[in-house]
N, C-alpha and C positions, 0 to 999 in steps of 0.2 A: 367689427364691421371686418378685420382680420379672420377671425374666427369663424365666421359664417363661408367666408369668400372656401377656408380649407374643407371650412364640413361640405361644403359644394363640391369644390375639391375631391374630397374622400370617397361623396358617395358617382358621381362620376366615375372614378375606378372603378369602385363595387359594380357597374354598371355593366361598364366593358369588362368587364374577367367573365361577369354572368354573360353575357353575347359569347363570348369566345367560347364556353364552354358548351355554348347551344351547337358550335359549330361542329364539335368533334365528337359533339357526343350522340352515341349509337341513337339515338326516337325515330325514326322513318319503320314507316309497317313495312317488314318484310316481302311480302308479296303483293302482286299485280295481278288483279284480276276478281273472280268471287270468291270469298271468302267466309267461314265467320269465325270468330273465336268463341274457340270450347273448350280452354277455360281461364280462368284469371290471377291473381292475387288473393290465396284466399286460405282458410285452415278445410280440409278435407281430410277424407277416407285415403290411402298411400296404396292406389292399389296394389303394388306389390306386399309390401307388409299387414294391409290389413290394418292398419293403426292409426288413432289422428297426426295429421301433421298439413305444416304448413306447403302450401305451394308455394314457391317463391320464380314465379315463368309466369307469358303469359304464353295459351299455347291456341295457334290456327289450323283449325281442317280445312281444304282444300282437293280438286281435285288433281287426281296425280300427275297431271299432266301441266298444273300452275307452278314455273318458275318460282322461284326461290332468291330473293336479294337478302343483302348483309343492308341492317338496317343502321351502317353507316363503315365508314372509313377504316379500315383494318386490313391484317394478316391473316390468311389463314393458315388458323395452329395447329389441327387435327382436321383428316380426310378419313372415314369409318365403320365401324360399325361396333358400337357400346351397347352395355346389357341397358335396359332401359328405351334406347332412344334410338336403335336396331339402326338402318342408315343414315350419320350424322356428319354432320360438318361445323366445326366453331371458327370464331372467328376474336382475334383478340387482337383492340382495338386502342388508338395511343396513350390510352389509361391506367388501362393495364385489365380495362373490365372485358371480358368477354361471353360474348353471342355465343347461343346453340342452336341448331338447328337442327332436331330429328326429327324419327321419324318417313324419314324421305323416302322418295319413288327409285330414285337414281341420284349420283352425285350430277 
C-alpha cells in the first residue's frame, strides 16, 4: 500500500512538472489574423546551398501589415538583419530556447 501511494505521488509530481513546463514553453502561434504555414519540419532542398537539408523550423506567411508576436514569454535578444532571414527578431525564453522571427517587413 505504501509503494502504491509513493507511485501515485511520483506520477503526480511528474504531471505537475509537465504542466509547469507547458506554462513557460513558447508554444503559441505568433501571428494573429490570416496566415498560412508555408513550411514545416522536413527534409528539403536548401534554398541557399541547393543541398538536401533538414528544415528545423515552422514558417508562416502573412500579409506585411500583420503583427508578429512572441510565441512565449522571453527577452528580445537580437533585432537586425541576418543573412537568410532579412529583418529578424530573436527572443530568448526562460529555458534558453530561442525563437526567431525572420523575413519581417518592419520591426
